C-alpha positions as CSV (number, residue, x, y, z in Angstrom):
1,M,0.0,0.0,0.0
2,T,1.3,3.4,-0.9
3,T,2.2,5.6,2.1
4,M,0.9,9.1,2.5
5,S,2.4,12.3,3.8
6,P,2.5,12.4,7.6
7,H,1.3,16.0,7.5
8,R,-1.7,15.1,5.4
9,I,-2.6,12.2,7.8
10,I,-2.2,14.5,10.8
11,A,-4.4,17.2,9.2
12,V,-7.1,14.7,8.4
13,L,-7.0,13.3,12.0
14,L,-7.2,16.8,13.4
15,I,-10.2,17.6,11.3
16,L,-11.9,14.4,12.5
17,L,-11.0,15.3,16.0
18,V,-12.5,18.8,15.8
19,M,-15.7,17.4,14.2
20,L,-16.0,14.7,16.9
21,S,-15.4,17.2,19.7
22,A,-18.3,19.3,18.4
23,V,-20.6,16.3,18.3
24,S,-19.4,15.2,21.8
25,L,-20.5,18.6,23.2
26,I,-23.9,18.2,21.6
27,V,-25.1,14.6,22.1
28,G,-26.2,12.9,25.3
29,K,-29.2,12.4,27.4
30,V,-29.8,16.1,27.0
31,W,-29.1,17.2,23.4
32,V,-27.9,20.8,22.8
33,P,-28.5,21.5,19.1
34,W,-26.5,24.1,17.3
35,N,-29.4,26.6,17.0
36,A,-29.5,26.7,20.9
37,W,-25.9,27.5,21.3
38,F,-26.5,31.2,20.7
39,T,-29.4,31.5,23.0
40,L,-28.0,29.8,26.1
41,S,-27.1,32.8,28.2
42,D,-29.2,31.7,31.2
43,D,-30.0,28.2,30.0
44,P,-29.2,25.5,32.5
45,R,-27.8,23.4,29.6
46,W,-24.7,25.5,29.8
47,L,-23.9,23.9,33.1
48,I,-24.2,20.5,31.4
49,I,-21.8,21.6,28.6
50,L,-19.2,23.3,30.9
51,E,-19.3,21.0,33.8
52,L,-19.9,17.6,32.2
53,R,-19.4,17.6,28.4
54,V,-16.3,19.7,28.2
55,P,-14.3,17.7,30.8
56,R,-15.5,14.4,29.2
57,T,-14.5,15.5,25.7
58,I,-11.0,16.8,26.9
59,L,-10.4,13.6,28.8
60,G,-11.5,11.4,25.9
61,I,-9.0,13.2,23.6
62,A,-6.2,13.2,26.2
63,I,-6.6,9.5,27.2
64,G,-7.0,8.3,23.6
65,F,-3.9,10.2,22.6
66,A,-2.0,8.8,25.5
67,L,-3.0,5.2,24.9
68,G,-2.4,5.4,21.1
69,M,1.1,6.9,21.5
70,T,1.9,4.4,24.3
71,G,0.9,1.5,22.1
72,A,3.0,2.8,19.2
73,A,6.0,3.3,21.5
74,L,5.8,-0.2,23.0
75,Q,5.4,-1.8,19.6
76,G,8.4,0.2,18.2
77,Y,10.6,-0.6,21.2
78,T,9.8,-4.3,21.4
79,R,9.4,-4.8,17.6
80,N,6.3,-6.7,18.6
81,P,3.0,-6.0,16.8
82,L,1.0,-7.2,19.8
83,A,2.5,-4.9,22.4
84,D,-0.1,-2.7,24.1
85,P,-0.6,-1.6,27.8
86,G,-3.7,-3.6,28.1
87,V,-2.6,-6.8,26.4
88,L,0.8,-6.8,28.2
89,G,-0.8,-6.3,31.7
90,V,0.5,-2.8,32.3
91,A,-3.0,-1.3,32.4
92,A,-4.1,-4.1,34.7
93,L,-1.4,-3.4,37.2
94,A,-2.2,0.3,37.0
95,A,-5.8,-0.5,37.8
96,L,-4.6,-2.7,40.7
97,G,-2.6,0.3,42.0
98,A,-5.7,2.5,41.8
99,V,-8.0,-0.2,43.3
100,L,-5.7,-0.6,46.3
101,T,-6.0,3.1,47.1
102,L,-9.8,2.8,46.9
103,F,-9.7,-0.4,49.0
104,L,-7.6,1.2,51.7
105,G,-9.8,4.3,51.6
106,V,-6.9,6.8,51.1
107,A,-8.1,8.0,47.7
108,T,-11.1,9.8,49.2
109,T,-9.0,11.9,51.7
110,T,-6.1,12.6,49.4
111,P,-7.1,12.9,45.7
112,W,-3.5,12.6,44.3
113,I,-3.0,9.2,45.9
114,L,-5.2,7.4,43.4
115,P,-3.2,8.5,40.2
116,M,0.0,8.0,42.1
117,G,-1.0,4.4,42.9
118,A,-2.0,3.8,39.3
119,M,1.3,5.2,38.0
120,L,3.3,3.1,40.4
121,G,1.4,0.1,39.3
122,A,2.0,0.9,35.6
123,L,5.7,1.6,36.3
124,G,6.1,-1.8,38.1
125,G,4.3,-3.4,35.1
126,V,6.6,-2.0,32.5
127,A,9.7,-2.9,34.6
128,T,8.5,-6.4,35.2
129,L,7.6,-6.9,31.6
130,L,11.0,-5.9,30.4
131,L,12.6,-8.1,33.0
132,L,10.4,-11.2,32.2
133,A,10.5,-10.9,28.4
134,G,13.5,-8.6,27.5
135,A,13.6,-6.2,24.7
136,T,14.2,-8.7,21.9
137,S,12.0,-11.6,22.9
138,S,9.6,-13.4,20.6
139,I,5.9,-12.6,20.3
140,L,5.0,-15.7,22.3
141,T,7.3,-14.6,25.1
142,F,5.7,-11.2,25.3
143,I,2.2,-12.7,25.3
144,L,3.1,-15.1,28.1
145,A,4.7,-12.3,30.1
146,G,1.6,-10.2,29.6
147,A,-0.6,-13.1,30.6
148,I,1.4,-13.5,33.9
149,L,1.0,-9.8,34.7
150,N,-2.7,-9.8,33.9
151,T,-3.2,-12.9,36.0
152,V,-1.3,-11.3,39.0
153,A,-3.3,-8.1,38.7
154,S,-6.6,-9.9,38.3
155,A,-5.9,-12.0,41.4
156,G,-5.0,-8.8,43.4
157,V,-8.2,-7.1,42.2
158,A,-10.3,-10.2,43.0
159,L,-8.8,-10.2,46.5
160,A,-9.6,-6.6,47.0
161,L,-13.2,-7.2,45.8
162,S,-13.6,-10.2,48.2
163,L,-12.2,-8.3,51.2
164,S,-13.9,-5.0,50.3
165,P,-14.7,-3.2,53.7
166,N,-17.8,-1.4,52.5
167,P,-20.3,-1.3,49.5
168,W,-19.0,2.1,48.3
169,A,-15.5,0.7,47.9
170,L,-16.8,-2.3,46.1
171,N,-18.9,-0.2,43.7
172,E,-15.9,2.1,43.0
173,I,-13.6,-0.8,42.3
174,V,-16.1,-2.4,39.8
175,N,-16.5,1.0,38.0
176,W,-12.7,1.4,37.6
177,L,-12.4,-2.1,36.1
178,M,-15.0,-1.4,33.4
179,G,-13.7,2.0,32.4
180,S,-15.8,5.1,31.7
181,L,-15.8,8.8,31.0
182,V,-19.1,9.4,32.8
183,D,-19.4,12.2,35.4
184,R,-15.8,13.3,35.0
185,S,-15.1,16.8,36.2
186,N,-12.7,19.7,35.5
187,A,-10.8,18.6,38.6
188,D,-10.1,15.3,36.8
189,V,-8.9,17.2,33.8
190,A,-6.6,19.3,35.8
191,M,-5.1,16.2,37.5
192,T,-4.9,14.0,34.4
193,V,-3.9,16.1,31.4
194,P,-0.6,17.5,32.8
195,L,0.6,14.0,33.7
196,I,-0.3,12.7,30.2
197,V,1.4,15.7,28.5
198,V,4.6,15.0,30.5
199,G,4.4,11.2,29.8
200,C,3.9,11.8,26.1
201,G,6.9,14.1,26.2
202,F,9.0,11.3,27.6
203,L,7.8,9.0,24.8
204,M,8.6,11.5,22.1
205,L,12.2,11.6,23.4
206,T,12.5,7.9,22.4
207,A,11.5,8.5,18.7
208,R,15.1,8.5,17.4
209,A,16.0,5.4,19.4
210,L,12.8,3.6,18.2
211,D,13.8,4.2,14.6
212,A,17.4,3.0,15.3
213,L,16.1,-0.1,17.0
214,T,14.7,-1.3,13.7
215,L,18.3,-2.2,12.9
216,G,18.6,-4.2,16.2
217,E,20.2,-3.3,19.4
218,D,23.8,-3.5,18.0
219,G,22.8,-1.3,15.1
220,A,21.2,1.2,17.5
221,R,24.3,1.3,19.7
222,S,26.4,1.9,16.6
223,M,24.3,5.0,15.9
224,G,25.0,6.3,19.4
225,I,21.8,5.3,21.0
226,N,22.0,4.8,24.8
227,L,19.6,1.9,25.3
228,S,19.6,2.2,29.1
229,V,18.4,5.8,28.9
230,T,15.8,4.7,26.3
231,R,14.4,2.1,28.6
232,I,14.1,4.6,31.4
233,L,12.4,7.2,29.2
234,L,10.0,4.5,27.9
235,A,9.2,3.1,31.4
236,V,8.6,6.6,32.8
237,G,6.5,7.7,29.8
238,V,4.4,4.6,29.8
239,A,3.9,4.8,33.6
240,L,2.7,8.4,33.4
241,T,0.4,8.0,30.4
242,T,-1.1,4.7,31.4
243,G,-1.3,5.4,35.1
244,A,-2.9,8.8,34.6
245,S,-5.4,7.4,32.1
246,V,-6.4,4.5,34.3
247,A,-6.7,6.8,37.3
248,A,-9.1,9.0,35.4
249,T,-11.3,6.5,33.6
250,G,-10.4,3.0,34.6
251,V,-9.2,0.4,32.1
252,I,-9.9,1.2,28.5
253,G,-8.2,-1.5,26.5
254,F,-7.1,-2.2,22.9
255,V,-6.7,1.5,21.9
256,G,-2.9,1.2,21.9
257,L,-3.1,-2.1,20.0
258,V,-5.4,-1.0,17.2
259,T,-4.3,2.5,16.3
260,P,-0.6,1.8,15.3
261,H,-1.8,-1.0,13.0
262,V,-4.2,1.4,11.4
263,M,-1.6,4.1,10.9
264,R,1.3,1.8,9.8
265,P,0.0,1.0,6.3
266,L,-0.6,4.7,5.7
267,L,2.7,6.1,7.0
268,G,5.2,3.2,6.7
269,A,6.9,1.2,9.4
270,R,9.2,3.9,10.9
271,P,8.3,3.7,14.7
272,G,9.2,7.3,15.5
273,A,7.0,8.7,12.8
274,L,4.0,6.7,14.1
275,L,3.9,8.2,17.6
276,I,1.9,11.4,17.0
277,P,-0.4,10.0,14.3
278,S,-1.1,6.9,16.5
279,G,-1.9,9.3,19.4
280,L,-4.3,11.3,17.3
281,A,-5.9,8.2,15.9
282,G,-6.3,6.9,19.5
283,A,-8.0,10.2,20.4
284,V,-10.4,9.9,17.5
285,L,-11.2,6.2,18.4
286,V,-11.9,6.9,22.1
287,L,-14.0,10.0,21.4
288,A,-16.0,8.2,18.7
289,G,-16.5,5.3,21.0
290,D,-17.7,7.6,23.8
291,I,-20.2,9.2,21.5
292,I,-21.5,5.8,20.4
293,V,-22.1,4.6,23.9
294,R,-24.0,7.8,24.7
295,L,-26.2,7.1,21.7
296,M,-26.9,3.5,22.5
297,P,-30.6,2.9,23.3
298,S,-30.1,1.4,26.8
299,A,-31.4,2.4,30.2
300,V,-27.9,2.5,31.6
301,E,-25.0,3.8,29.6
302,I,-22.6,1.1,28.4
303,K,-19.2,1.4,29.8
304,L,-16.6,2.7,27.3
305,G,-14.1,0.0,28.4
306,V,-16.7,-2.7,27.5
307,A,-17.3,-1.1,24.1
308,M,-13.5,-0.9,23.3
309,A,-13.2,-4.6,24.3
310,V,-16.0,-5.5,21.9
311,L,-14.1,-3.7,19.1
312,G,-10.5,-4.7,20.1
313,G,-11.2,-8.4,20.9
314,P,-11.9,-9.5,17.3
315,F,-9.1,-7.2,16.0
316,F,-6.6,-8.8,18.4
317,L,-7.7,-12.3,17.4
318,G,-7.3,-11.5,13.7
319,L,-3.9,-10.0,14.3
320,L,-2.8,-13.1,16.3
321,L,-4.0,-15.4,13.5
322,T,-2.1,-13.2,10.9
323,Q,1.1,-13.5,12.9
324,R,0.6,-17.2,13.2
325,R,0.3,-17.6,9.5
326,R,3.5,-15.6,9.0
327,V,5.4,-17.7,11.5
328,A,4.1,-20.9,9.8
């Protein structure tokens, strides 16, 4: 397939993002049509827009961008097409870190404890993954390492659920596990977006190293790449982006797996060039998914994490079968 100009791809994605953002501000249980936007001076619908829709839209863009870029960075570093924070257990360990703060009751008294717990969980997940599988391991090794991390995290969450001290903590834990943008506030935006921006900055610093790693570790070293520094930048970047995302919305899987594969045929296989387009594609995917769950005709809004799993599950299966045929 013929590749396209990165600038053109980015421009198209930005246009889609602007259009989806406008739709996100309009649709929901209370619709705010365009002809009402100019007569809302004292209309209570402005509170819905400013206090609910705007934070929800900003978080959808930020978290989608973070997950898309993180998936592209992990796939580029490991040279593994199945690398993704959700598939490899990083998001599950971030959720475990957040769940523990809810279980212990410290998140209600000190708001920054929850994202801190999520980021520490994600950082531990990245470090453990690289320790178990290494940077040049096979696809099977990474899947097995991710399965181990997911199993450990699931066991920890199940233990927290079974020992939950009160119904409120139990309900909060279940909500974090399913992932949602419902009822997020401007305070969530103020806490989450700066962490994601810093995390994405760390990931962008790995772009040159990711390109060099396509030649292998020896080739990257010959080009002056310090792989130890690259690993640290990657681990911190993934911990910040994944931890902040999970802390704000819970686990939203498969975004980081899908978007690099959608962008790669359009832009080519250079990992560094995929970071920003994959981030924008992730933002488009999450925002579109959030709009769809709002429009679903159901009494209770379907969780965004569930919707992403419905989309990503078949994609992951098809990707796995494709890799199997290539190996065979």
